[in-house]
Structure formats: structure tokens, C-alpha cells
N, C-alpha and C positions, 0 to 999 in steps of 0.2 A: 232179562235184558232186551231192550227194544231192538227191532230189526234196523240195521244201519241204512241211512238214506242214500249213501254213496258206496260204491264197491270198486275194488281194483279192476273188476271186469268192465265197469263203465269207462275207466281210463283207457283200457286196451281197445274197447269198442270205438271210442271216440278218436283216439290218437294213434292206435296201433298200426293201421295201414301205412300212414305217413312215416312212422318210425321204421317199419320194415323196408320201405323204399329207400330211406336214407342210409340204412345199415345193410344194404344188399351185400352179401358175401361175408359180413362180419358176425352175423348171428349164427349160432350153432343150431343144429337140428333140434337138440333138446330145448333150447330157448324158444324156438319157433313153436315147438309142440306145447310148451307151457302156455305161451300167449294164446294159442288157439283154444286150448282146453278151458282157460279161464274166461275167454270171450264167449264161448258157447255153453258154459255151465248153466244149467237150469233154464235152457231155452228150448224151443221146439226142435232145434237142430239135433239134439241128443235123444229125442223121443220123450214120451210122456204117458200118463195114464189118467183116468177119470176117477174121482171119488164123489160119493153122494152121502148126504146126511140121513140117518135112519129115523129122524124125528121131524124133518121139514123138507121142503122141495129143493133145498140148496145143493148145487153141484159145483165142482171146480176141476180145473185141469192142473195136474202136478207135473212139472217138468223134471227130467232126470238130471242127476249130477255128473260132473266130469270125473270125480273121484281122483283127481290128480293131487299128489301130496303137496304141491306148491299153491293150491287154490285156497284162499281164505275161507270160502264157504263150505269146504268139504272136510274140515278137520274135526268138527265137534263130535261126530259119531265115531270116528277113528280113535279120538282121544277117550271117549267113554268106554269103548271096547278095551283099550289098552289099560285103563284104570281098573276095569273089572278083572282083567287077566292078572294084574299085579296084586290084587287085593289078598289073594291066598298066600302070597309070598312075603307079606309083612311079618317081621319078627318083633317080639316084645322087648325092644331095646331102643336106645337113643339112635338117631340118624343124623348124618352130617352131609352138607352140600359143599363140595370143593370144586373150584373153577380153575382150569388151566387155559391160559391165553397165549397166543403166538405173538411175538414182536412184529411191528409194522414191516420190518425188512423181510421177514419170513412170509408175511401175508402176501407180499408182492409175488413171491415165487409160488405160493400156494394157489393164487388165482389162475396162474398159467398151467398149473399141474394139480388140479383139484384132487383127483383120485389118489395119486401117489402121496401127496403131502397130507391129505386128510387121513389116509391109512397110517402114515407115520405118526400123526398126532394121536390117534387112538392107541397105537402100539406103545409109544413112549409114555403116555399117560398111564396106561394099564400096568406096564412094567414098573413104573415109578411107585405107584400106590402099593402094588403087591410086594415089591422088594422091601420098601421101608416098613410096611406092616409086618412082614415076616421076620424082620430083624429083632432079636430078643431085646436089644437096647430100647426098642420102641414099643412094639405090641407082641411080637412073637406069635403071630397067628395068620391063618389063611382067611382073608377077608372076601366078601362078595359085593359087587356093586354093578350099577349100570351107568353108562355114559351117553350123553345126548349132544350131538354136534349142532352148534349155531354158528352162522357165518356173518351175522349182521350186528350192528349197533342200532340205537334208537333212530339215528339219522339215515339208516339204510346203507351206510358205507360198509365196505368189506372188513370184517373183524372176526376172524375164525377163533373159536374157543370151545372148550368142552365143559359141560355141566355134569359132574359126577355125584351120584347119591349113594352114600355108603353107610351101612349099619355100623353102629359104634362098637365093633368087636368082631370076633371071628373064631373059627375052629382052631384049637391048639394044633401044632404041627403033627402030633400023633393022633389027632381026631378024637381025643378022649374027654375034652372039656371045652367050655365056652370061655374065651378070654375077652373081658370087657375093657373098653377104653376108660380113662378117667372121666368123671362127669364133666361134660362141657368141653372136652379136649380130645381131638382125634389124633393127628400126627403133626409134627412141627413143619410149618409151611416153608420155612427157609430150607430145610433139608429136602423137602419135596421139590422145591424150585431148582436147587442145584443139580439134583439127579435128573430131573426132567430135562433141563437144559443140555446136559451132557448126552443123554440117550437120544434126544431128538436130533442134535447136530451130528452125532455119529451115524444115525440112520439116514439123515439127509445127505451127508457126504457119500455114504454107500450108494444111495440112489443116483447121485451124480456120477460116481465112478462107473456104475453099471449102465449108464446111458439112458436112465429112466426119466430124467428131467428135460423138458423142452423149454428153452429160454429164448424169448424174442422181444422185439421192440426195445423198450428201455433197458431190458435185462440181457439183451443179446451179447453184450460184451462179457457176460459171466460164463459164456461157453468155454472160455479158456480156463484150464484148471488153476492157474496162478491167480486169475481174477476172481474165480469162485472162492478160493481159499482166503483171499484178502477181504472179500465181502463178508465172510463168516467170522473172521478173526475178532472184530469188536464184539460180536454177539456172544463169544465164549466168555467174556468178562462182564457183560451186562447182567443186570438183575432181571430175570424173567418173572412175569406176574403169575403167581399161584396164590389163591386166597381161599380161606374157608369161611363160609358164612356162619352166622349163629346157628347152633343146632336146632333142629325142628322141635316143636313142643311135644310131639308124640308121633307114633307111627302113622296114624291116619292123616296127620297134616302133611306127611310126605307126599301122598298121592294127590291130595287136594292142591298142594302147591306145585309139585313137579308135573302134574298133569297139564298145567298151563305151559310148561316148557317143551314137553315131548313132541307135541304136534303143532307147535307154533310155526307160522310162516313169517317171512321178513316183515310184513306189516298186516295188521288186521283191518278189516273194513271199518270198524268203529273209530279208527284214528283219522279217517279221511274227513276233511272239512269242506273242500271246494275243488272243483275241477274245471272251472270256467276260464275262457280267454287264453287257452294254451298253457295254463298253470295248474299245478296240483298243490294244495295246501293240506298239511296234516299235523296232528299233535305229536310231540315227542317229549321225552324227559331229558333234561340237560343234567347229566350226572356230575358235570364239573361245577355245577351250582346247586348242589344238594337235591338233585332230582326235580328241579322246578319244571312245571309244565309250560312248554313253549309251542309256538306255531312255526313251522318251516315251510316256506314257499319254494317250489322247484318248478322249472319248466317241465312240461309233460314228457319231453324227450329224456330229460335227466332223471325224472322219477322212474320211467320205464327202464332206463339203463341201470339204475341202482337196484331196482327190483330183480332184474335178470342176472345181476352179479351172483345171486344166491341159488341159482338153479343147480341142483346136484347132478352128478353123473348118473346115467341110467343104471338102475340096479344097485345103487350105493346104499348101504345100511347106515342110517344116521343115529340109530339107537343100538348099542351093543352091550353085552353082558359078560361079566368076568368073575373069576374066582369061584366061590360056591354058588354063584348065580349063573355061571356059564351053562350054555344050553345042554352040554353033553351029560353032566352029572347033577343038574339042578335039583331034580325031585328028591333023589336019595340024600343029597347033602343038606337040602332044606329040612328034610325029615329029621336028620341028625341034629341040626341046629335047634329045632323045636323040642326035641327030647332033652337036650342039654339045658334049654331055657325053661323047661317045665311047661311048655305050651300044649294046649289041646290040638288035636288034628282039626284043621279047618273044615267046616261043612261044605260040601259041594252043592251048588245050586244050579238048576237048569238055566241055560242061556236065556237072556232077556231079549224081548223084541226091541228092534232099534228105536221104535217110538217111545218105549218106556225109558230106554237109556237116554234119549234126547231130553225127555221131560225131567229126569233126575238131574241132568247136567245143566239145563238152562232154565227150568221152571216153566217152560212153554210146552203146552200140549199140542201134539200133532194130530190128535184124534178128535178133540173137542170142536164142534161146529162153530165157526166164527160168527154165524148169523143168529141162530136160536140159543146158542150157549148151553143147550141141553143134550142134543144128540151127539152121536159119534160118527165120524167120517169113515165110510166103508169103501174100500178100494174095489173098483170094477175090474174084474180079472183081465179083460182083454187090453193089452197095451196099445197105445197109438204108435204108428210107424214113425221113426225119426225122419225129419225133413231132409237129412243128408247123412251120408256115411263118410267118416274121415279117418284115415289111418293115422293121422297125427295125434289122435286122442287116446293112444295106448296108455293104460294106467301105469303110472310110475311110482305108485305108493308102495 
């Protein structure tokens, strides 16, 4: 894939200072930190090192990355490492992709209470999947899965939803056998939707009763218990969106496909088309019209505002693991799953150099000399001193 001509960092560098001045007092510390990190990513401000070719006189300066999890340039290697870590956890069975989406009325509350509501979303989703799967009327098994939080749609508007990837089966409740789903069918989405709705609203009401929700501006009137209850009442009858995508073609496709979801940010640099005259234009898919590719123009201020909608709370884990993939008993339960599925123990390989991971992921070599195309670029050990030190660039990945 060719290097993008425009970057989100270019938007921030060109229009970010004016936006900060206009939004004085409105931007959170986390949002300011993300803006600064993306602006300075791979510039002299973060430090650099020299590399030289072992076959010709070519040398170059390589600037260091910000490593912020919201930065479009810093996700390729993190994604490659995640895929490598998950490789040994693949099971020889079908896999399903299930998506849980919050209604627009809940999204408004979520934006003002990200950590609380995102945690509720994870909890309600995990309890829904595990409860229905454990029911003998459906599967009667302990399943394992991971869930990835996304908060955006193609137009960068706030749209919180969870992508869940689930093996098509699980351990019997006594742990003595593997219980498989029917081919091409995981669990009934209507049943999932109804339980998800009930669990989520119960947890949200509990958070309100415990004083965990902070409601202001247009939602300030919901601070009254009667108003909050009235606001939720229609949602108890509405259909909540839970849908299962077509099952994956095989276990390997899971990582190839889902790897694009796990470390995705609100918009990739490759979607940017133009940032001139105070406007940003980018490509997007209009799913209301069969995923047609369209161009969206936004003012630079509106583009920055939408991008910053998706900054996560510090320390928040946007990928979580459940059931037999839960961190506490993952290895022993995966070993039991492999035994019951008749799988060989996966071979352990030494960790790969980040440059090898990058080349496997992108097809682009970070070692090959771009001038002679024969030599290998060798890093000169002594790093160059950063042009500045900034406490705002604390890694949030």
C-alpha cells in the first residue's frame, strides 16, 4: 500500500492551534494530549536516529513515533503484534462475528459518560452472549470470545458499538466435550437483542441510581429520576440492533479480517483527499446506499471535533476477552479445547523483529535501501536528542 499523501497530523498541524483557541475550556486533557501526540508523531520533536545502507553511501534520519493509540500512523505494528499473539489461540472450528449497537438516545448519554457507559456495554454484551450460549435450549456450552469497541461510523459521528468474534461452539458445562454450533448459525439474534436490551437498561438505571452518571447541556433535565425513567421508557420497547455477519471462511480469515478492526482509529490517513481552504475532504462508505463510496467535505473545525469525539478515557481497555478466552484461565481452557477438537499443540516461535512484522503486514520493507535497492538499512546506535520534551505525549495505548 502506498504511503498516504495527507495525514490527520497535517490537519492538526494546520488548523489545530486555531481550534484550541476557539475551544478553550471545552477540550479535555485527554483530547489535547491526543492532538499534540498526532501533531508531533514522527517529527524531530520526539527524537530520531540515523540509518545507513550497508551497500551504498545513502543515509537517512528516522523520526520516532508517538505510539498513541488514536494515531493513524502508529497502529500497524500494534496490530501486527496483536495478530501474532492471537495466532496460537485459533481453534479448528467455524467463527462468527456479532455486533451489538447502542440506540442513538443511549449514545447521547454515553458521550457524556464514556467510561461508565462503555463498561456497561461490555458487561451487558458479555453476559448476553454467555447466558444465551449456556442455555441448553440454544447451545448449552461455555463459549469464549473477544470484543472490540468502536465509537464511530464512516462519517465520524458518534456511534458506539461492539464487534464480537466468537468460535462456533464451546466447552460443555461439565468440561468433558466440545459442543458445536449448527453450520452457519450461532445464536438467534432476536433472543440476543432482547436480553441485551434488558441487561443494558438495568445496568444503566443502576448507574443512575448510584450517582455515576453526569448529565449536562441538552441532557441536564434527565437528572430528575422521573425524567430519566421517562427517557428510558420507549427504549424498553424498541428493537435494539444486534446482528451476526456471515461466518468466516476459516479460522485464519478471522485474524486477517478482525485485525483490521482491533487497532483501527476513527479515520485512516488513506481516506483523506484534501485539506485546503479550511476544509477537509475524505472518502466514506454510505451504507444506506449499499456501501457506495462517496466524498464528504467538512470544515476543518468540524473534522477535528468529530475526530476528538472518539478519544477514549485514559487507561480504558477497548479489547476485552471473555469465557474460555478470559485472561485468568485462558491457557488451560484453550488447551482443553484443543484436546477435545483433536488439535495439535501450536508450535512456539521466537518473537519477530518489528520490521519483519511490518513487512508481513504491509508488503513494504523497512530494511531495503530505497536508493540502491540492494543494501540493508543499518541503524546507528546513538539516538538523536528530541527537540523537545512534552508531558502531554504519555502513551495511552
